[in-house]
Phi, psi and omega in degrees: 000130176289160187299140172289155180260146172251139177218177176211163182261132157069277195274132174270100184291320184297337186229079184295348178279353178265109183275148186262344181191159175281109185265005182298149176287163189301335179294346182262002179066054177293158186209150177303329185292325179288321173304319180292326173298313173310309182295328174300324174287328174294323171309314186293320182293316181297322177297315183301326182252016171062035177258119200246016178217141183206135172256121178286156174293142178286359180254018187287340176252079189302129179060020187290341174235019174298120186295336183262001181238067189295343179300340177262356190294330180269013189299314187294309180300323189283348179254027186297314179298312182293327180288321177295321179297315183297312180303315176305315176296317177299316176298315180300325183270359181062035180262116178281130185247156177200168169239154168227086185309154191293171183289346180277354169277106187228108184273346183249024172297140168299340182276108181301334182285327176290324174292322173298314183294327181289322177296325182290318176300319180289322175297326179292320181287321177297319179296327184287321177294325176294314182294332171288348180055047181267150182292183181287356171282343175278101186244167171246119187259128172233163175263170183299315187125212184266155181280325175056039174077003182206094187295321183296319178292329185280325173293319178294326176295325175304307180303319181289329179288328187312309185290348180274354185280151177302155186293320177302328177288317181295331187281332182261341187280135170232155190247131181248138170285159189238187187253000180219350182229305188242117182279175173301324177295329174295311181291330174295323173295316181296320172308314181303326182277328190237340186081005179298136177291158190235155170242127176272128177247117184299309182294319178299325179300321182284332181279336183210097178216054186295348174279349182062041185288145179286154188295299188298310182307318185295311176304316178298326186284322181290312176303328181288352176283349175270137179294162179295138183094347176254125177279127170297168167219154183229173183248137176224136180207157177261129174293147181290125177239024178262172177286147180255147175251123186240157173262127176223147182279126178291124185301328183281313191262337185079359178270152178282140174214155186277132177236152175260135179230162185293156175296158164257122192292345168292340183289143183272142169288157177300316184245167169261124181293117177297339178284314175298319179294313179303309181299322172297304186295329169298321181287343183254024183304131181098340177272146179249121176197154166270162188234124173266113177282132182243037174285159188289334179264013164053247184294330180292328175291319175295321179293329177280331185289321186302305181288342171292322180290324178293326178285320189251343188210066181306326179296321179288327180298319182300332187285338180258013179073015182278126174226157181300329176293319180292324178290326179294332185267017178298145181295159180302314182305311181294320175299326178290322176305308181296324175299320178298314185296315178296335180282000000 
């Protein structure tokens, strides 16, 4: 088995100078080509630090599907050569890429216009992955959507929308259970109706599992939704267990003041606990999947987790191809980042 990958989403926290997308407003003429230039530099950074999985911003093609800005609608097709070159570089470097479309993409909405717009957004992102000539492991991850007061009816509506989606979308789309509405059991039901591949999310599983499904059999069932020869991926994060600071209005004075409140367990921690990660990975011994870390400090959490695994769980580190020699060969920049973290 080849080494499992660790990845992170979008923003490179260790290098604030590396932008993830062209974020200019429409009046300035933003373009996918500019985003690809930014992403090309990110690929170099990932390669330099041996990070082989990355989630791209869902906004790399600004306004490409905005209904009131038709001047941007041809952006993806106009960038065909640049997309092909970028995809070739990612393949050469062995970096697995993906998208996670925004929360505004809702396929189970009762509003047909929102469903149409969501399908358009997905088609645009699928076109980018296809023009990058990436394999089937380059996916678009979405949630089921809203419950609209009836979870069963809402998941059934998602299943009815599935066959109406364009073929490139169905080929790239994967479905993730969430932490407040649709459980792992719900997405497994949807898979049974549609065949859509699924993503397991560790934190979401513990936040929402009313059916009481056992951990490992659930992970196995979700991984089995991926065809043979395609490596699944899953999401891992540690829940935030620190006090949160909120602004609340004092009833007596009417002034806002800072108050400390207990954590919300659906919130992600800044870093990934190596002990929770180790326990999970040992429970999943023998299974093959890549791991997208969803910690709040993103790549910095990944850079911290790798030496932690070598220190506390060499057996788990080995599954990701981590060795003491490799860790010793960290670039000076990465070492400086970790020093700042520990300070």
